[in-house]
N, C-alpha and C positions, 0 to 999 in steps of 0.2 A: 698579406696572399704571399704564402711560401708554394715552395717544388712541392710540387706533384708526388706523392707514396707510389713506388711500383713497386707492388707484391711486397710491401715490408719494409724495401729500401729507401731510408733515406739518401740523400747526399750527403756528404763525407766528406772532407778533405786529408790526404794522408801523406804521412812523412819520407821518404825515402826508402826506410828501410818496413815501415810501415806496409810498404806498399808491393817490396819483393815479396813479401810474405804471402803475398795471393797470385802475385801475378806469377803466369808457367812461364817456362821454357820450353822453345819447340825443343822437338830434339827426331833431327835424321838420322838412320845408319845406315853405308850404303858403300855396298861394295862390289867389286865388277874383279872378272879375271879371265885371259883372253887364252884361247888355247886350252883347254882343260879338259883330262883324259875322263874315262870311265872309274864313278867311285869316289873321285876325290871335288876339292869345291872351291867354296869360297865363304871365308866369316870376318863377321864383325866382333869381337866382344867389347861387352859396356860393360863399366861396375857402377851401381848404380850411386851416387852420391849419399853416406852414411842419415843425413839430417831428410832427407828427399824421398820420393817415388816418384818411380816412371809410370806412365801410363800407356800403348800402347792402341794406336789406334787403326793402324793398316798396316798391311807385310805386300809385297809383292818380289815376284822371281820373275825370272825368263831364265834362258838358255836358248841359244842359233846356233845351230852348224860355221863350225872354224873355217871350210871348206863350201867352194859353190859346189861346188863336188856330190857333199855329201846334203845339201839341202832339201830334195826330198824323201830323207832318212828322217825318223823322230826325233824328236830333240825334247827326248827326258829328264826331265829334273825334278828333286823334290825340296821346296824351303820350309825353314824349319827355325823354329823360337823355344828357345829349351835353356829353363833355366838350370844354371852350372852348379848354383849353391844346394841346390833344392833335388837335384836330378830331377825333373820332371819337362815333359815335352810340354810344352804352354798352347804348341803349333805345330800340323805337320801336314804339310797336302805338296804332293805329286802332280804332275802334267804334262803336256804333251807343248813344249814351249816356254812353258810357265804359268803362273796361275798365280792368286793372292785373293785377298777377306779385307773390306773393312769390317772394325768392327764395330758393330752400335752397341756393347755397352766393351769401354777399352780393358786392354789384358795388365793386369796392375803388379809392378815388381815390386817393393819396397826395401828405403834404404838398406848399403853394402850387400847386397847380391847380385850377382855376378848371370849375367844374359848375353847365351848365345844367339846371334840372328845369321844364319846360313843357307847357302845352294850348296845341293850338290847333282853333277853331271852323273843321268844313270844311263844317255845313250852308249851310243857301242861303235862311238865317232869322237873324235875332236871336236869340244864346244865353246862357246863364248859365252859366259854366265853371271847373272849379275841378280844381284838382294838388295831390297830397300826395307827397312821398318821403320817408321812417324809417329808420333806420337808424342807428349806431354811434360814434361817434370815440376811439382810441385814443389 
């Protein structure tokens, strides 16, 4: 009697080098900035290693008033994923207070390409802004 064959996959031993080729590395790209004025934001720049591929599975971004007195005003901001190498926006979303998405099909960025992850404050007052994009690298 042996091990069951689950969906055509059999048990196998891997060397460390072989396993590294199939194991993904979690990637979390995060930035925050306080007291951001209208039209400015915070940015993360990530260069995907040449022999790997980045899969972005989610993004979230937020904006909240820097001063208590501005707390009842709109906290408009925009989150973006931008492929610097190709010049293509991969994701853009605006919202009052923030927003985000979980992607059922990951956004794929090939090795050697650069990705910008950013949030921009569009409120008419200073805000504290944050952006986070997560996924994995294979």
